[in-house]
Chimera marker file (.cmm) of the C-alpha trace (Angstrom):
<marker_set name="trace">
<marker id="1" x="-0.001" y="0.003" z="0.000" r="1" g="1" b="0" radius="0.5"/>
<marker id="2" x="1.226" y="3.508" z="-0.670" r="1" g="1" b="0" radius="0.5"/>
<marker id="3" x="2.247" y="5.582" z="2.320" r="1" g="1" b="0" radius="0.5"/>
<marker id="4" x="-0.329" y="8.217" z="3.295" r="1" g="1" b="0" radius="0.5"/>
<marker id="5" x="1.796" y="11.077" z="1.917" r="1" g="1" b="0" radius="0.5"/>
<marker id="6" x="1.938" y="9.270" z="-1.468" r="1" g="1" b="0" radius="0.5"/>
<marker id="7" x="-1.851" y="9.386" z="-1.946" r="1" g="1" b="0" radius="0.5"/>
<marker id="8" x="-3.218" y="11.679" z="-4.638" r="1" g="1" b="0" radius="0.5"/>
<marker id="9" x="-6.595" y="12.372" z="-6.221" r="1" g="1" b="0" radius="0.5"/>
<marker id="10" x="-6.031" y="9.549" z="-8.713" r="1" g="1" b="0" radius="0.5"/>
<marker id="11" x="-4.921" y="7.160" z="-5.937" r="1" g="1" b="0" radius="0.5"/>
<marker id="12" x="-8.189" y="7.755" z="-4.110" r="1" g="1" b="0" radius="0.5"/>
<marker id="13" x="-10.075" y="6.892" z="-7.315" r="1" g="1" b="0" radius="0.5"/>
<marker id="14" x="-7.885" y="3.958" z="-8.417" r="1" g="1" b="0" radius="0.5"/>
<marker id="15" x="-7.368" y="1.942" z="-5.227" r="1" g="1" b="0" radius="0.5"/>
<marker id="16" x="-11.059" y="1.289" z="-4.457" r="1" g="1" b="0" radius="0.5"/>
<marker id="17" x="-11.503" y="-0.303" z="-7.905" r="1" g="1" b="0" radius="0.5"/>
<marker id="18" x="-8.291" y="-2.339" z="-7.702" r="1" g="1" b="0" radius="0.5"/>
<marker id="19" x="-6.040" y="-0.260" z="-9.939" r="1" g="1" b="0" radius="0.5"/>
<marker id="20" x="-2.732" y="1.354" z="-9.072" r="1" g="1" b="0" radius="0.5"/>
<marker id="21" x="-1.739" y="-1.509" z="-6.796" r="1" g="1" b="0" radius="0.5"/>
<marker id="22" x="-0.663" y="-5.082" z="-7.446" r="1" g="1" b="0" radius="0.5"/>
<marker id="23" x="-1.088" y="-7.983" z="-5.039" r="1" g="1" b="0" radius="0.5"/>
<marker id="24" x="-0.469" y="-11.676" z="-5.424" r="1" g="1" b="0" radius="0.5"/>
<marker id="25" x="-3.287" y="-14.209" z="-5.183" r="1" g="1" b="0" radius="0.5"/>
<marker id="26" x="-1.750" y="-15.413" z="-1.909" r="1" g="1" b="0" radius="0.5"/>
<marker id="27" x="-1.877" y="-11.873" z="-0.472" r="1" g="1" b="0" radius="0.5"/>
<marker id="28" x="-5.556" y="-11.608" z="-1.460" r="1" g="1" b="0" radius="0.5"/>
<marker id="29" x="-6.230" y="-14.987" z="0.149" r="1" g="1" b="0" radius="0.5"/>
<marker id="30" x="-4.519" y="-13.817" z="3.348" r="1" g="1" b="0" radius="0.5"/>
<marker id="31" x="-6.742" y="-10.741" z="3.494" r="1" g="1" b="0" radius="0.5"/>
<marker id="32" x="-9.931" y="-12.736" z="2.970" r="1" g="1" b="0" radius="0.5"/>
<marker id="33" x="-8.729" y="-15.323" z="5.472" r="1" g="1" b="0" radius="0.5"/>
<marker id="34" x="-8.540" y="-12.569" z="8.073" r="1" g="1" b="0" radius="0.5"/>
<marker id="35" x="-12.135" y="-11.521" z="7.300" r="1" g="1" b="0" radius="0.5"/>
<marker id="36" x="-13.305" y="-15.139" z="7.376" r="1" g="1" b="0" radius="0.5"/>
<marker id="37" x="-11.390" y="-15.770" z="10.599" r="1" g="1" b="0" radius="0.5"/>
<marker id="38" x="-12.985" y="-13.020" z="12.673" r="1" g="1" b="0" radius="0.5"/>
<marker id="39" x="-10.270" y="-10.458" z="12.025" r="1" g="1" b="0" radius="0.5"/>
<marker id="40" x="-7.260" y="-12.632" z="12.877" r="1" g="1" b="0" radius="0.5"/>
<marker id="41" x="-4.504" y="-12.737" z="10.252" r="1" g="1" b="0" radius="0.5"/>
<marker id="42" x="-2.541" y="-15.972" z="10.236" r="1" g="1" b="0" radius="0.5"/>
<marker id="43" x="0.319" y="-16.899" z="7.929" r="1" g="1" b="0" radius="0.5"/>
<marker id="44" x="-0.532" y="-19.624" z="5.394" r="1" g="1" b="0" radius="0.5"/>
<marker id="45" x="0.302" y="-23.112" z="6.582" r="1" g="1" b="0" radius="0.5"/>
<marker id="46" x="1.120" y="-25.739" z="3.974" r="1" g="1" b="0" radius="0.5"/>
<marker id="47" x="2.374" y="-28.563" z="6.201" r="1" g="1" b="0" radius="0.5"/>
<marker id="48" x="0.342" y="-30.258" z="8.946" r="1" g="1" b="0" radius="0.5"/>
<marker id="49" x="2.811" y="-32.938" z="9.941" r="1" g="1" b="0" radius="0.5"/>
<marker id="50" x="6.490" y="-33.802" z="9.586" r="1" g="1" b="0" radius="0.5"/>
<marker id="51" x="7.054" y="-37.456" z="10.332" r="1" g="1" b="0" radius="0.5"/>
<marker id="52" x="5.198" y="-38.109" z="13.579" r="1" g="1" b="0" radius="0.5"/>
<marker id="53" x="5.350" y="-34.477" z="14.701" r="1" g="1" b="0" radius="0.5"/>
<marker id="54" x="2.364" y="-32.181" z="14.204" r="1" g="1" b="0" radius="0.5"/>
<marker id="55" x="3.154" y="-28.688" z="12.943" r="1" g="1" b="0" radius="0.5"/>
<marker id="56" x="1.039" y="-26.319" z="15.027" r="1" g="1" b="0" radius="0.5"/>
<marker id="57" x="-1.116" y="-23.615" z="13.451" r="1" g="1" b="0" radius="0.5"/>
<marker id="58" x="0.481" y="-20.163" z="13.689" r="1" g="1" b="0" radius="0.5"/>
<marker id="59" x="-1.073" y="-17.883" z="16.342" r="1" g="1" b="0" radius="0.5"/>
<marker id="60" x="-1.736" y="-14.849" z="14.141" r="1" g="1" b="0" radius="0.5"/>
<marker id="61" x="-2.604" y="-11.294" z="15.086" r="1" g="1" b="0" radius="0.5"/>
<marker id="62" x="-5.729" y="-9.169" z="15.059" r="1" g="1" b="0" radius="0.5"/>
<marker id="63" x="-5.889" y="-6.867" z="12.027" r="1" g="1" b="0" radius="0.5"/>
<marker id="64" x="-9.655" y="-6.240" z="11.890" r="1" g="1" b="0" radius="0.5"/>
<marker id="65" x="-12.096" y="-5.769" z="14.764" r="1" g="1" b="0" radius="0.5"/>
<marker id="66" x="-14.157" y="-8.978" z="15.151" r="1" g="1" b="0" radius="0.5"/>
<marker id="67" x="-17.435" y="-7.071" z="14.793" r="1" g="1" b="0" radius="0.5"/>
<marker id="68" x="-16.258" y="-5.384" z="11.598" r="1" g="1" b="0" radius="0.5"/>
<marker id="69" x="-15.117" y="-8.740" z="10.182" r="1" g="1" b="0" radius="0.5"/>
<marker id="70" x="-18.592" y="-10.172" z="10.909" r="1" g="1" b="0" radius="0.5"/>
<marker id="71" x="-20.233" y="-7.250" z="9.117" r="1" g="1" b="0" radius="0.5"/>
<marker id="72" x="-17.967" y="-7.708" z="6.084" r="1" g="1" b="0" radius="0.5"/>
<marker id="73" x="-18.712" y="-11.465" z="6.009" r="1" g="1" b="0" radius="0.5"/>
<marker id="74" x="-22.406" y="-10.615" z="5.924" r="1" g="1" b="0" radius="0.5"/>
<marker id="75" x="-21.851" y="-8.113" z="3.099" r="1" g="1" b="0" radius="0.5"/>
<marker id="76" x="-19.898" y="-10.739" z="1.149" r="1" g="1" b="0" radius="0.5"/>
<marker id="77" x="-22.907" y="-13.084" z="1.405" r="1" g="1" b="0" radius="0.5"/>
<marker id="78" x="-24.788" y="-10.497" z="-0.637" r="1" g="1" b="0" radius="0.5"/>
<marker id="79" x="-22.462" y="-11.017" z="-3.593" r="1" g="1" b="0" radius="0.5"/>
<marker id="80" x="-23.983" y="-14.500" z="-4.019" r="1" g="1" b="0" radius="0.5"/>
<marker id="81" x="-27.550" y="-13.418" z="-3.165" r="1" g="1" b="0" radius="0.5"/>
<marker id="82" x="-30.216" y="-12.215" z="-5.563" r="1" g="1" b="0" radius="0.5"/>
<marker id="83" x="-28.980" y="-9.044" z="-7.219" r="1" g="1" b="0" radius="0.5"/>
<marker id="84" x="-25.315" y="-9.762" z="-6.415" r="1" g="1" b="0" radius="0.5"/>
<marker id="85" x="-22.561" y="-10.039" z="-8.989" r="1" g="1" b="0" radius="0.5"/>
<marker id="86" x="-22.394" y="-13.841" z="-8.507" r="1" g="1" b="0" radius="0.5"/>
<marker id="87" x="-26.059" y="-14.503" z="-7.771" r="1" g="1" b="0" radius="0.5"/>
<marker id="88" x="-26.229" y="-17.585" z="-9.999" r="1" g="1" b="0" radius="0.5"/>
<marker id="89" x="-23.730" y="-19.477" z="-7.817" r="1" g="1" b="0" radius="0.5"/>
<marker id="90" x="-25.013" y="-21.566" z="-4.911" r="1" g="1" b="0" radius="0.5"/>
<marker id="91" x="-24.303" y="-24.792" z="-3.079" r="1" g="1" b="0" radius="0.5"/>
<marker id="92" x="-27.417" y="-26.365" z="-1.544" r="1" g="1" b="0" radius="0.5"/>
<marker id="93" x="-27.164" y="-26.544" z="2.233" r="1" g="1" b="0" radius="0.5"/>
<marker id="94" x="-24.448" y="-23.909" z="2.564" r="1" g="1" b="0" radius="0.5"/>
<marker id="95" x="-24.356" y="-20.121" z="2.728" r="1" g="1" b="0" radius="0.5"/>
<marker id="96" x="-21.502" y="-18.814" z="0.599" r="1" g="1" b="0" radius="0.5"/>
<marker id="97" x="-19.643" y="-15.500" z="0.767" r="1" g="1" b="0" radius="0.5"/>
<marker id="98" x="-17.159" y="-13.932" z="-1.609" r="1" g="1" b="0" radius="0.5"/>
<marker id="99" x="-16.152" y="-11.179" z="-3.964" r="1" g="1" b="0" radius="0.5"/>
<marker id="100" x="-15.973" y="-10.976" z="-7.726" r="1" g="1" b="0" radius="0.5"/>
<marker id="101" x="-13.216" y="-9.138" z="-9.526" r="1" g="1" b="0" radius="0.5"/>
<marker id="102" x="-12.743" y="-7.921" z="-13.075" r="1" g="1" b="0" radius="0.5"/>
<marker id="103" x="-9.468" y="-6.138" z="-13.729" r="1" g="1" b="0" radius="0.5"/>
<marker id="104" x="-7.888" y="-4.644" z="-16.800" r="1" g="1" b="0" radius="0.5"/>
<marker id="105" x="-4.405" y="-5.994" z="-17.495" r="1" g="1" b="0" radius="0.5"/>
<marker id="106" x="-1.655" y="-3.414" z="-16.981" r="1" g="1" b="0" radius="0.5"/>
<marker id="107" x="0.679" y="-3.147" z="-19.953" r="1" g="1" b="0" radius="0.5"/>
<marker id="108" x="3.096" y="-0.486" z="-21.183" r="1" g="1" b="0" radius="0.5"/>
<marker id="109" x="2.258" y="1.924" z="-18.365" r="1" g="1" b="0" radius="0.5"/>
<marker id="110" x="-1.501" y="1.899" z="-18.950" r="1" g="1" b="0" radius="0.5"/>
<marker id="111" x="-4.468" y="-0.448" z="-18.732" r="1" g="1" b="0" radius="0.5"/>
<marker id="112" x="-5.495" y="-2.618" z="-21.670" r="1" g="1" b="0" radius="0.5"/>
<marker id="113" x="-8.920" y="-2.079" z="-23.190" r="1" g="1" b="0" radius="0.5"/>
<marker id="114" x="-9.032" y="-5.706" z="-24.419" r="1" g="1" b="0" radius="0.5"/>
<marker id="115" x="-7.239" y="-7.858" z="-21.836" r="1" g="1" b="0" radius="0.5"/>
<marker id="116" x="-8.724" y="-8.699" z="-18.440" r="1" g="1" b="0" radius="0.5"/>
<marker id="117" x="-8.308" y="-10.883" z="-15.373" r="1" g="1" b="0" radius="0.5"/>
<marker id="118" x="-11.521" y="-12.330" z="-13.913" r="1" g="1" b="0" radius="0.5"/>
<marker id="119" x="-11.457" y="-13.494" z="-10.301" r="1" g="1" b="0" radius="0.5"/>
<marker id="120" x="-13.504" y="-14.726" z="-7.397" r="1" g="1" b="0" radius="0.5"/>
<marker id="121" x="-12.434" y="-15.294" z="-3.796" r="1" g="1" b="0" radius="0.5"/>
<marker id="122" x="-14.964" y="-16.958" z="-1.574" r="1" g="1" b="0" radius="0.5"/>
<marker id="123" x="-15.479" y="-18.939" z="1.607" r="1" g="1" b="0" radius="0.5"/>
<marker id="124" x="-18.050" y="-21.221" z="3.187" r="1" g="1" b="0" radius="0.5"/>
<marker id="125" x="-19.993" y="-21.575" z="5.352" r="1" g="1" b="0" radius="0.5"/>
<marker id="126" x="-20.241" y="-17.798" z="5.389" r="1" g="1" b="0" radius="0.5"/>
<marker id="127" x="-20.538" y="-17.305" z="9.160" r="1" g="1" b="0" radius="0.5"/>
<marker id="128" x="-18.271" y="-20.213" z="10.203" r="1" g="1" b="0" radius="0.5"/>
<marker id="129" x="-15.781" y="-20.503" z="7.321" r="1" g="1" b="0" radius="0.5"/>
<marker id="130" x="-14.052" y="-23.839" z="6.841" r="1" g="1" b="0" radius="0.5"/>
<marker id="131" x="-13.045" y="-23.445" z="3.191" r="1" g="1" b="0" radius="0.5"/>
<marker id="132" x="-11.437" y="-20.526" z="1.352" r="1" g="1" b="0" radius="0.5"/>
<marker id="133" x="-11.027" y="-20.692" z="-2.435" r="1" g="1" b="0" radius="0.5"/>
<marker id="134" x="-9.559" y="-18.308" z="-4.994" r="1" g="1" b="0" radius="0.5"/>
<marker id="135" x="-10.234" y="-18.678" z="-8.728" r="1" g="1" b="0" radius="0.5"/>
<marker id="136" x="-8.313" y="-16.448" z="-11.114" r="1" g="1" b="0" radius="0.5"/>
<marker id="137" x="-8.740" y="-16.567" z="-14.888" r="1" g="1" b="0" radius="0.5"/>
<marker id="138" x="-6.052" y="-14.705" z="-16.804" r="1" g="1" b="0" radius="0.5"/>
<marker id="139" x="-7.339" y="-13.179" z="-20.044" r="1" g="1" b="0" radius="0.5"/>
<marker id="140" x="-10.627" y="-15.049" z="-20.375" r="1" g="1" b="0" radius="0.5"/>
<marker id="141" x="-12.049" y="-15.376" z="-23.857" r="1" g="1" b="0" radius="0.5"/>
<marker id="142" x="-15.580" y="-14.161" z="-24.510" r="1" g="1" b="0" radius="0.5"/>
<marker id="143" x="-17.107" y="-13.133" z="-21.188" r="1" g="1" b="0" radius="0.5"/>
<marker id="144" x="-14.660" y="-11.231" z="-18.953" r="1" g="1" b="0" radius="0.5"/>
<marker id="145" x="-16.442" y="-10.773" z="-15.623" r="1" g="1" b="0" radius="0.5"/>
<marker id="146" x="-15.449" y="-12.480" z="-12.361" r="1" g="1" b="0" radius="0.5"/>
<marker id="147" x="-19.086" y="-13.225" z="-11.560" r="1" g="1" b="0" radius="0.5"/>
<marker id="148" x="-19.683" y="-15.176" z="-14.742" r="1" g="1" b="0" radius="0.5"/>
<marker id="149" x="-16.181" y="-16.567" z="-15.433" r="1" g="1" b="0" radius="0.5"/>
<marker id="150" x="-14.556" y="-17.350" z="-12.040" r="1" g="1" b="0" radius="0.5"/>
<marker id="151" x="-17.454" y="-17.551" z="-9.555" r="1" g="1" b="0" radius="0.5"/>
<marker id="152" x="-19.066" y="-20.635" z="-11.161" r="1" g="1" b="0" radius="0.5"/>
<marker id="153" x="-15.752" y="-22.498" z="-10.747" r="1" g="1" b="0" radius="0.5"/>
<marker id="154" x="-15.739" y="-21.506" z="-7.064" r="1" g="1" b="0" radius="0.5"/>
<marker id="155" x="-19.259" y="-22.940" z="-6.767" r="1" g="1" b="0" radius="0.5"/>
<marker id="156" x="-18.222" y="-26.254" z="-8.296" r="1" g="1" b="0" radius="0.5"/>
<marker id="157" x="-15.130" y="-26.474" z="-6.093" r="1" g="1" b="0" radius="0.5"/>
<marker id="158" x="-17.134" y="-25.661" z="-2.944" r="1" g="1" b="0" radius="0.5"/>
<marker id="159" x="-19.889" y="-28.158" z="-3.886" r="1" g="1" b="0" radius="0.5"/>
<marker id="160" x="-17.260" y="-30.912" z="-4.002" r="1" g="1" b="0" radius="0.5"/>
<marker id="161" x="-14.904" y="-29.795" z="-1.224" r="1" g="1" b="0" radius="0.5"/>
<marker id="162" x="-17.352" y="-28.974" z="1.596" r="1" g="1" b="0" radius="0.5"/>
<marker id="163" x="-18.869" y="-32.493" z="1.848" r="1" g="1" b="0" radius="0.5"/>
<marker id="164" x="-15.480" y="-34.073" z="1.094" r="1" g="1" b="0" radius="0.5"/>
<marker id="165" x="-13.948" y="-32.190" z="4.048" r="1" g="1" b="0" radius="0.5"/>
<marker id="166" x="-16.849" y="-33.215" z="6.270" r="1" g="1" b="0" radius="0.5"/>
<marker id="167" x="-18.169" y="-29.675" z="6.725" r="1" g="1" b="0" radius="0.5"/>
<marker id="168" x="-21.764" y="-30.125" z="7.893" r="1" g="1" b="0" radius="0.5"/>
<marker id="169" x="-24.522" y="-28.416" z="5.939" r="1" g="1" b="0" radius="0.5"/>
<marker id="170" x="-26.155" y="-25.538" z="7.780" r="1" g="1" b="0" radius="0.5"/>
<link id1="1" id2="2" r="1" g="1" b="0" radius="0.2"/>
<link id1="2" id2="3" r="1" g="1" b="0" radius="0.2"/>
<link id1="3" id2="4" r="1" g="1" b="0" radius="0.2"/>
<link id1="4" id2="5" r="1" g="1" b="0" radius="0.2"/>
<link id1="5" id2="6" r="1" g="1" b="0" radius="0.2"/>
<link id1="6" id2="7" r="1" g="1" b="0" radius="0.2"/>
<link id1="7" id2="8" r="1" g="1" b="0" radius="0.2"/>
<link id1="8" id2="9" r="1" g="1" b="0" radius="0.2"/>
<link id1="9" id2="10" r="1" g="1" b="0" radius="0.2"/>
<link id1="10" id2="11" r="1" g="1" b="0" radius="0.2"/>
<link id1="11" id2="12" r="1" g="1" b="0" radius="0.2"/>
<link id1="12" id2="13" r="1" g="1" b="0" radius="0.2"/>
<link id1="13" id2="14" r="1" g="1" b="0" radius="0.2"/>
<link id1="14" id2="15" r="1" g="1" b="0" radius="0.2"/>
<link id1="15" id2="16" r="1" g="1" b="0" radius="0.2"/>
<link id1="16" id2="17" r="1" g="1" b="0" radius="0.2"/>
<link id1="17" id2="18" r="1" g="1" b="0" radius="0.2"/>
<link id1="18" id2="19" r="1" g="1" b="0" radius="0.2"/>
<link id1="19" id2="20" r="1" g="1" b="0" radius="0.2"/>
<link id1="20" id2="21" r="1" g="1" b="0" radius="0.2"/>
<link id1="21" id2="22" r="1" g="1" b="0" radius="0.2"/>
<link id1="22" id2="23" r="1" g="1" b="0" radius="0.2"/>
<link id1="23" id2="24" r="1" g="1" b="0" radius="0.2"/>
<link id1="24" id2="25" r="1" g="1" b="0" radius="0.2"/>
<link id1="25" id2="26" r="1" g="1" b="0" radius="0.2"/>
<link id1="26" id2="27" r="1" g="1" b="0" radius="0.2"/>
<link id1="27" id2="28" r="1" g="1" b="0" radius="0.2"/>
<link id1="28" id2="29" r="1" g="1" b="0" radius="0.2"/>
<link id1="29" id2="30" r="1" g="1" b="0" radius="0.2"/>
<link id1="30" id2="31" r="1" g="1" b="0" radius="0.2"/>
<link id1="31" id2="32" r="1" g="1" b="0" radius="0.2"/>
<link id1="32" id2="33" r="1" g="1" b="0" radius="0.2"/>
<link id1="33" id2="34" r="1" g="1" b="0" radius="0.2"/>
<link id1="34" id2="35" r="1" g="1" b="0" radius="0.2"/>
<link id1="35" id2="36" r="1" g="1" b="0" radius="0.2"/>
<link id1="36" id2="37" r="1" g="1" b="0" radius="0.2"/>
<link id1="37" id2="38" r="1" g="1" b="0" radius="0.2"/>
<link id1="38" id2="39" r="1" g="1" b="0" radius="0.2"/>
<link id1="39" id2="40" r="1" g="1" b="0" radius="0.2"/>
<link id1="40" id2="41" r="1" g="1" b="0" radius="0.2"/>
<link id1="41" id2="42" r="1" g="1" b="0" radius="0.2"/>
<link id1="42" id2="43" r="1" g="1" b="0" radius="0.2"/>
<link id1="43" id2="44" r="1" g="1" b="0" radius="0.2"/>
<link id1="44" id2="45" r="1" g="1" b="0" radius="0.2"/>
<link id1="45" id2="46" r="1" g="1" b="0" radius="0.2"/>
<link id1="46" id2="47" r="1" g="1" b="0" radius="0.2"/>
<link id1="47" id2="48" r="1" g="1" b="0" radius="0.2"/>
<link id1="48" id2="49" r="1" g="1" b="0" radius="0.2"/>
<link id1="49" id2="50" r="1" g="1" b="0" radius="0.2"/>
<link id1="50" id2="51" r="1" g="1" b="0" radius="0.2"/>
<link id1="51" id2="52" r="1" g="1" b="0" radius="0.2"/>
<link id1="52" id2="53" r="1" g="1" b="0" radius="0.2"/>
<link id1="53" id2="54" r="1" g="1" b="0" radius="0.2"/>
<link id1="54" id2="55" r="1" g="1" b="0" radius="0.2"/>
<link id1="55" id2="56" r="1" g="1" b="0" radius="0.2"/>
<link id1="56" id2="57" r="1" g="1" b="0" radius="0.2"/>
<link id1="57" id2="58" r="1" g="1" b="0" radius="0.2"/>
<link id1="58" id2="59" r="1" g="1" b="0" radius="0.2"/>
<link id1="59" id2="60" r="1" g="1" b="0" radius="0.2"/>
<link id1="60" id2="61" r="1" g="1" b="0" radius="0.2"/>
<link id1="61" id2="62" r="1" g="1" b="0" radius="0.2"/>
<link id1="62" id2="63" r="1" g="1" b="0" radius="0.2"/>
<link id1="63" id2="64" r="1" g="1" b="0" radius="0.2"/>
<link id1="64" id2="65" r="1" g="1" b="0" radius="0.2"/>
<link id1="65" id2="66" r="1" g="1" b="0" radius="0.2"/>
<link id1="66" id2="67" r="1" g="1" b="0" radius="0.2"/>
<link id1="67" id2="68" r="1" g="1" b="0" radius="0.2"/>
<link id1="68" id2="69" r="1" g="1" b="0" radius="0.2"/>
<link id1="69" id2="70" r="1" g="1" b="0" radius="0.2"/>
<link id1="70" id2="71" r="1" g="1" b="0" radius="0.2"/>
<link id1="71" id2="72" r="1" g="1" b="0" radius="0.2"/>
<link id1="72" id2="73" r="1" g="1" b="0" radius="0.2"/>
<link id1="73" id2="74" r="1" g="1" b="0" radius="0.2"/>
<link id1="74" id2="75" r="1" g="1" b="0" radius="0.2"/>
<link id1="75" id2="76" r="1" g="1" b="0" radius="0.2"/>
<link id1="76" id2="77" r="1" g="1" b="0" radius="0.2"/>
<link id1="77" id2="78" r="1" g="1" b="0" radius="0.2"/>
<link id1="78" id2="79" r="1" g="1" b="0" radius="0.2"/>
<link id1="79" id2="80" r="1" g="1" b="0" radius="0.2"/>
<link id1="80" id2="81" r="1" g="1" b="0" radius="0.2"/>
<link id1="81" id2="82" r="1" g="1" b="0" radius="0.2"/>
<link id1="82" id2="83" r="1" g="1" b="0" radius="0.2"/>
<link id1="83" id2="84" r="1" g="1" b="0" radius="0.2"/>
<link id1="84" id2="85" r="1" g="1" b="0" radius="0.2"/>
<link id1="85" id2="86" r="1" g="1" b="0" radius="0.2"/>
<link id1="86" id2="87" r="1" g="1" b="0" radius="0.2"/>
<link id1="87" id2="88" r="1" g="1" b="0" radius="0.2"/>
<link id1="88" id2="89" r="1" g="1" b="0" radius="0.2"/>
<link id1="89" id2="90" r="1" g="1" b="0" radius="0.2"/>
<link id1="90" id2="91" r="1" g="1" b="0" radius="0.2"/>
<link id1="91" id2="92" r="1" g="1" b="0" radius="0.2"/>
<link id1="92" id2="93" r="1" g="1" b="0" radius="0.2"/>
<link id1="93" id2="94" r="1" g="1" b="0" radius="0.2"/>
<link id1="94" id2="95" r="1" g="1" b="0" radius="0.2"/>
<link id1="95" id2="96" r="1" g="1" b="0" radius="0.2"/>
<link id1="96" id2="97" r="1" g="1" b="0" radius="0.2"/>
<link id1="97" id2="98" r="1" g="1" b="0" radius="0.2"/>
<link id1="98" id2="99" r="1" g="1" b="0" radius="0.2"/>
<link id1="99" id2="100" r="1" g="1" b="0" radius="0.2"/>
<link id1="100" id2="101" r="1" g="1" b="0" radius="0.2"/>
<link id1="101" id2="102" r="1" g="1" b="0" radius="0.2"/>
<link id1="102" id2="103" r="1" g="1" b="0" radius="0.2"/>
<link id1="103" id2="104" r="1" g="1" b="0" radius="0.2"/>
<link id1="104" id2="105" r="1" g="1" b="0" radius="0.2"/>
<link id1="105" id2="106" r="1" g="1" b="0" radius="0.2"/>
<link id1="106" id2="107" r="1" g="1" b="0" radius="0.2"/>
<link id1="107" id2="108" r="1" g="1" b="0" radius="0.2"/>
<link id1="108" id2="109" r="1" g="1" b="0" radius="0.2"/>
<link id1="109" id2="110" r="1" g="1" b="0" radius="0.2"/>
<link id1="110" id2="111" r="1" g="1" b="0" radius="0.2"/>
<link id1="111" id2="112" r="1" g="1" b="0" radius="0.2"/>
<link id1="112" id2="113" r="1" g="1" b="0" radius="0.2"/>
<link id1="113" id2="114" r="1" g="1" b="0" radius="0.2"/>
<link id1="114" id2="115" r="1" g="1" b="0" radius="0.2"/>
<link id1="115" id2="116" r="1" g="1" b="0" radius="0.2"/>
<link id1="116" id2="117" r="1" g="1" b="0" radius="0.2"/>
<link id1="117" id2="118" r="1" g="1" b="0" radius="0.2"/>
<link id1="118" id2="119" r="1" g="1" b="0" radius="0.2"/>
<link id1="119" id2="120" r="1" g="1" b="0" radius="0.2"/>
<link id1="120" id2="121" r="1" g="1" b="0" radius="0.2"/>
<link id1="121" id2="122" r="1" g="1" b="0" radius="0.2"/>
<link id1="122" id2="123" r="1" g="1" b="0" radius="0.2"/>
<link id1="123" id2="124" r="1" g="1" b="0" radius="0.2"/>
<link id1="124" id2="125" r="1" g="1" b="0" radius="0.2"/>
<link id1="125" id2="126" r="1" g="1" b="0" radius="0.2"/>
<link id1="126" id2="127" r="1" g="1" b="0" radius="0.2"/>
<link id1="127" id2="128" r="1" g="1" b="0" radius="0.2"/>
<link id1="128" id2="129" r="1" g="1" b="0" radius="0.2"/>
<link id1="129" id2="130" r="1" g="1" b="0" radius="0.2"/>
<link id1="130" id2="131" r="1" g="1" b="0" radius="0.2"/>
<link id1="131" id2="132" r="1" g="1" b="0" radius="0.2"/>
<link id1="132" id2="133" r="1" g="1" b="0" radius="0.2"/>
<link id1="133" id2="134" r="1" g="1" b="0" radius="0.2"/>
<link id1="134" id2="135" r="1" g="1" b="0" radius="0.2"/>
<link id1="135" id2="136" r="1" g="1" b="0" radius="0.2"/>
<link id1="136" id2="137" r="1" g="1" b="0" radius="0.2"/>
<link id1="137" id2="138" r="1" g="1" b="0" radius="0.2"/>
<link id1="138" id2="139" r="1" g="1" b="0" radius="0.2"/>
<link id1="139" id2="140" r="1" g="1" b="0" radius="0.2"/>
<link id1="140" id2="141" r="1" g="1" b="0" radius="0.2"/>
<link id1="141" id2="142" r="1" g="1" b="0" radius="0.2"/>
<link id1="142" id2="143" r="1" g="1" b="0" radius="0.2"/>
<link id1="143" id2="144" r="1" g="1" b="0" radius="0.2"/>
<link id1="144" id2="145" r="1" g="1" b="0" radius="0.2"/>
<link id1="145" id2="146" r="1" g="1" b="0" radius="0.2"/>
<link id1="146" id2="147" r="1" g="1" b="0" radius="0.2"/>
<link id1="147" id2="148" r="1" g="1" b="0" radius="0.2"/>
<link id1="148" id2="149" r="1" g="1" b="0" radius="0.2"/>
<link id1="149" id2="150" r="1" g="1" b="0" radius="0.2"/>
<link id1="150" id2="151" r="1" g="1" b="0" radius="0.2"/>
<link id1="151" id2="152" r="1" g="1" b="0" radius="0.2"/>
<link id1="152" id2="153" r="1" g="1" b="0" radius="0.2"/>
<link id1="153" id2="154" r="1" g="1" b="0" radius="0.2"/>
<link id1="154" id2="155" r="1" g="1" b="0" radius="0.2"/>
<link id1="155" id2="156" r="1" g="1" b="0" radius="0.2"/>
<link id1="156" id2="157" r="1" g="1" b="0" radius="0.2"/>
<link id1="157" id2="158" r="1" g="1" b="0" radius="0.2"/>
<link id1="158" id2="159" r="1" g="1" b="0" radius="0.2"/>
<link id1="159" id2="160" r="1" g="1" b="0" radius="0.2"/>
<link id1="160" id2="161" r="1" g="1" b="0" radius="0.2"/>
<link id1="161" id2="162" r="1" g="1" b="0" radius="0.2"/>
<link id1="162" id2="163" r="1" g="1" b="0" radius="0.2"/>
<link id1="163" id2="164" r="1" g="1" b="0" radius="0.2"/>
<link id1="164" id2="165" r="1" g="1" b="0" radius="0.2"/>
<link id1="165" id2="166" r="1" g="1" b="0" radius="0.2"/>
<link id1="166" id2="167" r="1" g="1" b="0" radius="0.2"/>
<link id1="167" id2="168" r="1" g="1" b="0" radius="0.2"/>
<link id1="168" id2="169" r="1" g="1" b="0" radius="0.2"/>
<link id1="169" id2="170" r="1" g="1" b="0" radius="0.2"/>
</marker_set>
C-alpha cells in the first residue's frame, strides 16, 4: 500500500476499484482469510505434519475488529444473493460468501482495453468458514467478468470440497 503522503486524487479513485496496486493471489487470500477468521490474520500453513510431529497452526494477530469482520462477512454473502454479482452461484445446504473481480491488465504503463483478469475469492460456510477458495482466470475469452467466469468454478469447487472435508450443511 502507498504511504499516506503518497496518496493523490487519482490514488483515491484507483485503489477502491483495484487499480494502481498489485497484489499476489496469496496476499488476497490472506486478506480474505482474516475476514473469514474473525479479524485474525494468520500466515498460510502448507504442512500439517512432519514425520510423527504435528506442525502447530500459527497464532496470528488481530488486524480487523471482530465485529467489523462479521459485518464484512455478511456483506460478502450479498455477492452471491439475488442481485449480487455472482447470484447464480449456490451450493445447496451452505451459505456462501465472496467477492468478484474484473481487472484490466496493466501493460506499457496503462491499462489494456481488451485484456482482463476475472477473479472470485470466496469462503463457506459464510458465518463459520471452513473453506477458502480463490479462482483467477487470466485473459478469459468471450465473457470477462469475475461473476460469470470465475465464480461458477468456485461454486463447483465448494460443492465438491465442503462435503469431502466433512463440513456439515447448515
